[in-house]
N, CA, C and O of each residue as an XYZ file, in Angstrom:
480
protein
N      31.894    -56.795      0.369
C      32.565    -57.258      1.710
C      33.247    -55.924      2.265
O      33.771    -56.065      3.370
N      33.333    -54.633      1.680
C      33.637    -53.566      2.233
C      33.093    -53.295      3.484
O      33.891    -53.214      4.417
N      31.753    -53.117      3.735
C      30.972    -52.786      4.707
C      31.357    -53.675      5.916
O      31.491    -53.154      7.024
N      31.534    -54.965      5.735
C      31.736    -55.735      6.970
C      33.060    -55.872      7.357
O      33.367    -56.044      8.536
N      34.037    -55.796      6.270
C      35.356    -55.575      6.731
C      35.590    -54.358      7.907
O      36.146    -54.527      8.992
N      35.005    -53.072      7.384
C      35.025    -52.033      8.110
C      34.362    -52.081      9.700
O      34.751    -51.610     10.769
N      33.469    -52.685      9.403
C      32.329    -53.002     10.718
C      33.334    -53.837     11.797
O      33.517    -53.476     12.960
N      33.863    -54.863     11.256
C      34.749    -55.698     12.184
C      36.008    -55.143     12.627
O      36.574    -55.567     13.635
N      36.515    -54.112     11.837
C      37.602    -53.436     12.129
C      37.266    -52.229     13.157
O      38.030    -52.010     14.097
N      36.283    -51.574     12.983
C      35.592    -50.632     13.916
C      35.153    -51.225     15.293
O      35.054    -50.536     16.308
N      34.894    -52.601     15.233
C      34.488    -53.099     16.225
C      35.792    -53.846     17.243
O      35.624    -54.510     18.266
N      37.032    -53.498     16.605
C      38.303    -53.743     17.249
C      38.730    -55.015     17.008
O      39.629    -55.448     17.729
N      38.293    -55.685     16.176
C      38.672    -57.049     15.586
C      39.899    -56.896     14.785
O      39.828    -56.093     13.855
N      41.319    -57.689     15.025
C      42.369    -57.565     14.256
C      42.142    -57.806     12.869
O      41.414    -58.728     12.502
N      42.868    -56.835     11.866
C      42.357    -56.903     10.232
C      42.438    -58.285      9.801
O      41.429    -58.597      9.169
N      43.336    -59.284      9.927
C      43.331    -60.601      9.382
C      42.136    -61.460     10.104
O      41.447    -62.204      9.406
N      41.954    -61.370     11.196
C      40.611    -62.158     11.359
C      39.395    -61.435     10.954
O      38.425    -62.098     10.587
N      39.330    -60.006     10.982
C      37.970    -59.258     10.283
C      37.888    -59.691      8.926
O      36.788    -59.830      8.391
N      38.821    -59.887      8.399
C      38.703    -60.400      6.609
C      37.948    -61.841      6.988
O      36.815    -61.901      6.510
N      38.284    -62.803      7.619
C      37.640    -63.904      7.570
C      36.217    -63.951      8.259
O      35.407    -64.815      7.923
N      35.927    -63.016      9.223
C      34.714    -62.687      9.659
C      33.720    -62.057      8.539
O      32.555    -62.416      8.363
N      34.353    -61.127      7.876
C      33.548    -60.491      6.964
C      33.262    -61.434      5.611
O      32.264    -61.237      4.919
N      34.049    -62.275      5.364
C      33.832    -62.996      4.330
C      32.775    -64.372      5.040
O      32.042    -64.950      4.237
N      32.760    -64.673      6.018
C      31.761    -65.329      6.705
C      30.362    -64.875      6.606
O      29.386    -65.516      6.214
N      30.437    -63.552      7.066
C      28.946    -62.766      6.909
C      28.401    -62.869      5.498
O      27.293    -63.262      5.133
N      29.489    -62.402      4.743
C      28.998    -62.464      3.076
C      28.414    -63.790      2.774
O      27.254    -63.908      2.379
N      29.330    -64.931      2.987
C      28.655    -66.147      2.686
C      27.210    -66.634      3.363
O      26.404    -67.409      2.847
N      27.119    -66.101      4.404
C      25.950    -66.249      5.086
C      24.772    -65.343      4.655
O      23.609    -65.465      5.039
N      25.250    -64.422      3.802
C      24.216    -63.493      3.335
C      23.589    -62.714      4.638
O      22.385    -62.466      4.707
N      24.345    -62.422      5.467
C      24.019    -61.373      6.614
C      24.033    -60.002      6.179
O      25.108    -59.497      5.856
N      22.867    -59.281      6.130
C      22.590    -57.805      5.832
C      22.924    -57.033      7.114
O      23.017    -57.538      8.233
N      23.080    -55.828      6.820
C      23.066    -54.778      7.830
C      21.684    -54.530      8.581
O      21.556    -53.961      9.665
N      20.860    -54.972      7.932
C      19.309    -54.890      8.719
C      19.136    -55.853      9.776
O      18.212    -55.750     10.582
N      20.177    -56.997      9.816
C      19.928    -58.185     10.881
C      20.846    -57.843     11.771
O      21.174    -58.859     12.383
N      21.419    -56.919     12.140
C      22.518    -56.318     13.188
C      21.786    -56.815     14.517
O      22.334    -57.515     15.369
N      20.519    -56.371     14.571
C      20.057    -56.543     16.226
C      19.497    -57.953     16.223
O      18.998    -58.343     17.278
N      19.514    -58.880     15.035
C      18.979    -60.469     15.298
C      20.422    -61.076     15.719
O      20.417    -62.080     16.431
N      21.426    -60.617     15.387
C      22.563    -61.288     16.023
C      22.832    -61.423     17.539
O      22.887    -60.501     18.353
N      22.996    -62.805     17.775
C      23.392    -63.157     19.250
C      24.288    -64.061     19.305
O      24.620    -64.594     18.246
N      24.858    -64.433     20.444
C      26.099    -65.248     20.646
C      25.844    -66.685     19.861
O      26.802    -67.181     19.268
N      24.709    -67.281     19.853
C      24.480    -68.566     19.333
C      24.704    -68.395     17.890
O      25.394    -69.235     17.312
N      24.146    -67.296     17.169
C      24.263    -67.246     15.587
C      25.836    -67.003     15.552
O      26.489    -67.856     14.952
N      26.388    -66.138     16.020
C      28.098    -65.888     15.839
C      28.609    -67.411     15.613
O      29.048    -67.939     14.592
N      28.386    -67.977     17.011
C      29.228    -69.335     17.395
C      28.704    -70.291     16.035
O      29.604    -70.910     15.470
N      27.537    -70.416     15.577
C      27.212    -71.306     14.586
C      27.989    -70.994     13.358
O      28.389    -71.882     12.605
N      28.223    -69.587     13.140
C      29.076    -69.114     11.848
C      30.529    -69.574     12.237
O      31.307    -69.597     11.283
N      30.927    -69.861     13.181
C      32.423    -70.062     13.575
C      33.020    -69.068     14.331
O      34.179    -69.324     14.656
N      32.559    -67.986     14.716
C      33.024    -67.042     15.512
C      32.981    -67.894     17.014
O      31.940    -68.416     17.413
N      34.000    -67.940     17.617
C      33.960    -68.633     19.078
C      34.878    -67.838     20.022
O      34.810    -67.952     21.245
N      35.637    -67.124     19.462
C      36.424    -66.412     20.602
C      35.412    -65.410     21.277
O      34.847    -64.548     20.604
N      35.196    -65.556     22.681
C      34.278    -64.704     23.349
C      34.386    -63.349     23.363
O      33.402    -62.612     23.427
N      35.667    -62.913     23.300
C      35.680    -61.522     23.273
C      35.384    -60.653     21.995
O      34.987    -59.489     21.957
N      35.684    -61.528     20.931
C      35.153    -61.141     19.614
C      33.785    -61.211     19.353
O      33.305    -60.525     18.450
N      33.065    -61.992     20.065
C      31.437    -62.198     20.141
C      30.883    -60.961     20.889
O      29.827    -60.443     20.526
N      31.544    -60.527     21.850
C      31.001    -59.465     22.397
C      31.329    -58.226     21.958
O      30.523    -57.342     22.249
N      32.270    -57.924     21.351
C      32.815    -56.826     20.643
C      31.957    -56.685     19.352
O      31.671    -55.567     18.924
N      31.585    -57.722     18.793
C      30.846    -57.748     17.712
C      29.267    -57.158     18.028
O      28.711    -56.204     17.485
N      28.795    -57.979     18.996
C      27.416    -57.803     19.658
C      27.249    -56.099     20.136
O      26.232    -55.468     19.847
N      28.042    -55.679     20.662
C      28.203    -54.389     21.249
C      28.303    -53.353     20.168
O      27.747    -52.268     20.340
N      29.039    -53.630     18.952
C      29.277    -52.816     17.867
C      28.188    -52.886     16.905
O      27.988    -51.893     16.206
N      27.430    -53.955     16.766
C      26.107    -54.234     16.061
C      25.166    -53.086     16.755
O      24.776    -52.131     16.084
N      24.870    -53.214     17.956
C      23.988    -52.057     18.639
C      24.377    -50.764     18.288
O      23.556    -50.004     17.775
N      25.678    -50.376     18.527
C      26.326    -49.228     18.112
C      25.832    -48.660     16.807
O      25.199    -47.606     16.750
N      26.110    -49.315     15.875
C      25.945    -49.290     14.224
C      24.383    -49.042     14.087
O      23.996    -48.054     13.463
N      23.495    -49.910     14.654
C      22.199    -49.645     14.444
C      21.618    -48.545     15.214
O      20.886    -47.789     14.574
N      21.773    -48.329     16.317
C      21.470    -46.936     16.845
C      21.894    -45.773     16.269
O      21.245    -44.745     16.461
N      23.095    -45.767     15.446
C      23.604    -44.489     14.735
C      22.918    -44.521     13.559
O      22.518    -43.443     13.122
N      22.635    -45.782     12.791
C      21.679    -45.708     11.464
C      20.241    -45.094     11.772
O      19.596    -44.412     10.975
N      19.843    -45.451     13.070
C      18.389    -44.849     13.421
C      18.260    -43.527     13.755
O      17.205    -42.922     13.565
N      19.370    -42.951     14.304
C      19.298    -41.582     14.334
C      19.601    -40.770     13.202
O      19.204    -39.609     13.104
N      20.331    -41.383     12.297
C      20.478    -40.681     10.683
C      19.332    -40.706     10.187
O      18.971    -39.646      9.674
N      18.482    -41.728     10.153
C      17.025    -42.086      9.631
C      16.057    -40.544      9.934
O      15.416    -39.739      9.258
N      16.457    -40.768     11.497
C      15.093    -39.895     12.224
C      15.565    -38.389     11.535
O      14.770    -37.589     11.041
N      17.011    -38.205     11.622
C      17.383    -36.791     11.220
C      16.874    -36.332      9.935
O      16.383    -35.220      9.739
N      17.051    -37.439      8.901
C      16.711    -37.085      7.413
C      15.562    -37.061      7.436
O      15.152    -36.105      6.777
N      14.565    -37.802      7.993
C      13.200    -37.986      7.748
C      12.611    -36.577      8.288
O      11.663    -36.060      7.697
N      13.143    -36.023      9.322
C      12.688    -34.569      9.985
C      12.971    -33.437      8.847
O      12.198    -32.495      8.679
N      14.133    -33.621      8.100
C      14.278    -32.650      7.100
C      13.603    -32.786      5.865
O      13.851    -31.936      5.010
N      12.784    -33.704      5.597
C      12.131    -34.117      4.244
C      10.769    -33.475      4.367
O      10.064    -33.524      5.375
N      10.503    -32.924      3.338
C       8.850    -32.564      3.158
C       7.962    -33.571      3.495
O       8.265    -34.704      3.119
N       6.986    -33.427      4.089
C       5.935    -34.561      4.005
C       5.333    -34.668      2.729
O       5.374    -33.748      1.912
N       4.683    -35.933      2.490
C       3.861    -35.956      1.189
C       2.880    -35.029      0.801
O       2.481    -34.873     -0.353
N       2.385    -34.227      2.109
C       1.252    -33.305      1.724
C       1.879    -32.112      1.057
O       1.294    -31.459      0.193
N       3.187    -31.832      1.525
C       3.708    -30.612      1.076
C       4.716    -30.883     -0.222
O       5.473    -29.985     -0.590
N       4.684    -32.024     -0.815
C       5.490    -32.476     -2.011
C       4.449    -31.696     -3.179
O       3.224    -31.690     -3.054
N       5.007    -31.204     -4.050
C       4.214    -30.817     -5.249
C       3.536    -29.361     -5.052
O       2.982    -28.822     -6.011
N       3.589    -28.805     -3.921
C       2.922    -27.510     -3.666
C       3.703    -26.392     -4.522
O       3.061    -25.451     -4.989
N       5.268    -26.513     -4.751
C       5.799    -25.767     -5.929
C       5.029    -25.724     -7.192
O       4.940    -24.657     -7.799
N       4.509    -26.720     -7.601
C       4.311    -27.059     -8.759
C       2.733    -26.746     -9.227
O       2.162    -27.206    -10.216
N       2.213    -25.845     -8.241
C       0.952    -25.297     -8.414
C       0.634    -24.200     -9.178
O       0.769    -23.074     -8.699
N       0.174    -24.391    -10.462
C      -0.100    -23.076    -11.257
C      -1.509    -22.389    -10.595
O      -2.442    -22.984    -10.056
N      -1.345    -20.981    -10.814
C      -2.455    -20.322    -10.245
C      -2.652    -19.500    -11.547
O      -1.727    -18.976    -12.167
N      -4.083    -19.443    -11.922
C      -4.788    -18.864    -13.109
C      -5.777    -17.765    -12.690
O      -6.749    -18.005    -11.975
N      -5.540    -16.795    -13.074
C      -6.454    -15.771    -12.777
C      -7.071    -14.874    -13.983
O      -6.288    -14.319    -14.754
N      -8.018    -14.779    -14.094
C      -8.910    -14.140    -15.244
C      -9.559    -13.074    -14.576
O     -10.305    -13.215    -13.608
N      -9.167    -11.696    -15.276
C      -9.714    -10.407    -15.060
C     -10.761    -10.159    -16.007
O     -10.471    -10.047    -17.198
N     -12.034    -10.052    -15.583
C     -13.085     -9.409    -16.566
C     -13.483     -8.156    -16.230
O     -13.972     -7.865    -15.139
N     -13.278     -7.345    -17.197
C     -13.756     -6.047    -16.822
C     -15.362     -5.729    -17.147
O     -15.889     -6.302    -18.101
N     -16.011     -4.932    -16.440
C     -17.298     -4.711    -16.865
C     -17.651     -3.985    -17.956
O     -17.119     -2.940    -18.334
N     -18.620     -4.600    -18.486
C     -19.066     -3.830    -19.750
C     -19.876     -2.544    -19.332
O     -20.569     -2.485    -18.317
N     -19.700     -1.503    -20.257
C     -20.445     -0.126    -19.759
C     -22.039     -0.412    -19.739
O     -22.480     -1.306    -20.461
N     -22.799      0.253    -19.014
C     -23.966      0.109    -18.751
C     -24.728      1.152    -19.800
O     -25.879      0.872    -20.134
N     -24.202      2.153    -20.234
C     -24.782      3.052    -21.332
C     -23.966      3.208    -22.442
O     -22.780      2.952    -22.237
N     -24.272      3.556    -23.558
C     -23.857      3.752    -24.657
C     -23.195      5.292    -24.347
O     -23.807      6.173    -23.744
N     -21.996      5.411    -24.817
C     -21.080      6.443    -24.428
C     -21.657      7.765    -25.322
O     -21.470      8.897    -24.876
N     -22.244      7.598    -26.379
C     -22.915      8.489    -27.141
C     -24.078      9.060    -26.346
O     -24.355     10.234    -26.590
N     -24.768      8.453    -25.478
C     -26.093      8.919    -24.873
C     -25.697      9.736    -23.577
O     -26.495     10.239    -22.785
N     -24.497      9.769    -23.516
C     -24.331     10.532    -21.927
C     -24.106     11.907    -22.242
O     -23.543     12.402    -23.218
N     -24.804     12.599    -20.949
C     -24.950     14.024    -21.396
C     -26.569     14.263    -21.456
O     -26.986     15.421    -21.447
N     -27.278     13.403    -21.503
C     -28.807     13.862    -21.698
C     -29.392     14.272    -22.645
O     -30.380     14.714    -22.060
N     -29.531     14.440    -23.486
C     -30.610     15.365    -24.379
C     -29.961     15.610    -25.391
O     -28.748     15.411    -25.447
N     -30.591     16.040    -26.273
C     -30.422     16.246    -27.423
C     -29.589     17.148    -28.168
O     -29.313     16.884    -29.338
N     -29.117     18.297    -27.546
C     -28.411     19.442    -27.925
C     -27.091     18.867    -28.429
O     -26.627     19.369    -29.452
N     -26.569     18.082    -27.958
C     -25.027     17.362    -28.308
C     -24.107     18.423    -27.643
O     -22.955     18.134    -27.966
N     -24.119     19.420    -26.931
C     -23.432     20.172    -26.321
C     -23.410     20.175    -24.909
O     -24.357     19.632    -24.338
N     -22.442     20.720    -24.191
C     -22.260     20.930    -22.805
C     -23.135     22.058    -22.582
O     -23.189     23.028    -23.338
N     -23.793     21.920    -21.570
C     -24.729     23.140    -21.165
C     -23.791     24.024    -20.416
O     -22.743     23.664    -19.880
N     -24.328     25.303    -20.447
C     -23.673     26.371    -19.624
C     -22.558     27.130    -20.261
O     -22.066     28.101    -19.685
N     -22.102     26.687    -21.534
C     -20.858     27.153    -22.058
C     -21.450     28.127    -23.258
O     -22.290     27.601    -23.989
N     -21.065     29.572    -23.538
C     -21.332     30.059    -24.519
C     -20.489     30.214    -25.681
O     -20.923     30.772    -26.689
C-alpha cells in the first residue's frame, strides 16, 4: 500500500483520505501499469466521488506515467544492446608457427672443406 499512499499524497489528497483511496486501489488490484487506463467513471465506481480528488488523481496519474516513461528511456539508452553483450568475454587465441629451416645447418657454406674460404 506504500506506493499508493505516496501516490495520493503527492496528488494533493489529504492523508486520512489518501489512506482510504490507497486501500481501495489495493482491494481492486489496481497496478501502476494501469494509471493511464484510469478515468472518471472507474474512479467513481471505486467510490472516489469528490470531483477535485478525481481531477487531482487523473492529473497525477499522467504525471507519474510520463516520469516513468522518461526513466525507462534514459535507462535503456545507457544499457548496451544485445549485440554488445558478451563482447568482453571473447577469447582470442593466436598460434605462432615458426618456419622450419629449408636447409640443414651442416650443409651451409657449400662444399666439402668444412672451413671458411679466404682465411689462412
